[in-house]
C-alpha positions, 0 to 999 in steps of 0.5 A: 883557701887550700882546698880552693887553691887545689880545685882551681889548680886542678880545673887549669889542668883539665879544662883547656884538654875537656872543654874542645872535647865537649864542644866537639863530641855529641855522645854525652857518654862519650864525653864522660868516658874521655874527660872523666878518666883525664880528670882523674888522672890529672887529680892523681898526679897532682895529689902527688905533687900537692903532697911533696910540695905542701906537706913535704910528704913524698908519700902523700897516697899512703898517708891518705890510707891507700896503702897495699898491706894485707889488712887493707886488702881484707877490710876492702873485702869485708867492706865490700860483702857488707854492701852487697849483703845489706842490698840483697837483704833490703831487697829481700825483705821488700819482696818478703813484705810483698812490695816487689816480685822477683823477675827471672834473671837475664840471660845476661846477668853474669855480665852485669855481675862482674860489669857492675864489680868493676864500674863498682870498685872504680867508683869506690876507689875514685870517690873515697880517694877524693872524699876520704883521702884528700879532703878528709885529710885537709880538713882534719888539719885545721878543724876539730875530727867532728867538724871535719866529719861532718863538714866531709859529709855535707860536702859529699852529700851536696856534690852528688845532688847537683841537679835542677832545683825542681829534681832537688825538690822532688828527690829531697829525701835522697839528701839526708841518706847521702849525709848518713853514708858520708858519715859512715864512710868516714867512720869507716876509716876511723875503724881501720885506723886511717886505712882506706880499705873498708870505705872503699869496699863498703862504697862499691859493694853498695853500688855493685849489689844495687847495680846487678839488680837494678841494670839486671832488672831482678826486681819490678816493684808494685803500688802496695806502698808508697814510692818515698817508701821503697825509694823515689825513682827506684833509688834505695838510698832515696826512701824509708827502707834505704835510710833504715838499712843504711842507719843500721850499717852506720850505727855498726860501723860507728860503734866499732871506729869508737871501740877502734881508737 
């Protein structure tokens, strides 16, 4: 009920402004640029009010793990490095196996690298505050940690899998990968004893590495192996190799999370 009430209040505050923009603006990208930052701004303000009024916590963002300590910043950098290194290793291995060719980097590669870092950090920060911050906290208040873990991961995967039914069937392999990613990010938070630095960094690192290689058009796949192995629509999360690498990350992070308890 708390989740439903929070989301309804959020929509009631956001929709009166966002709906006219959707009606009057034809450019979908411009609509996203105008409405998504507004949604996140309202979400952040509502979180503060929620913490004060419901839980009597004036610093609820810190309770979610958003702290400005040196250790949290170090964990963010560690996660960022781990994510980028994992993506790069995946593509290097596939290149060594002869499944893809490396192409001459674009002259705008550095622009893609910097742009990708900004986009990755923005997405990582926003999604981790939402899923591993607010949502996980709400679940852990009422349920066993394991139940909260799996519920959080499944909600994370489901919300990233909203698409037409035909697309869901075609890219179904991506769903278990998203669940596994959700589990990994919860374990990453538990590694940091509730801090969000590591999950934000890891999430952002995965996005950053893929963004730079994909948008920079640094690789070209061949047809030596089926698409389900390298990734449907060239998305590593929708392929067997991506699942393998993500599973290795998940195993390592899970072990460290158990040690840190």
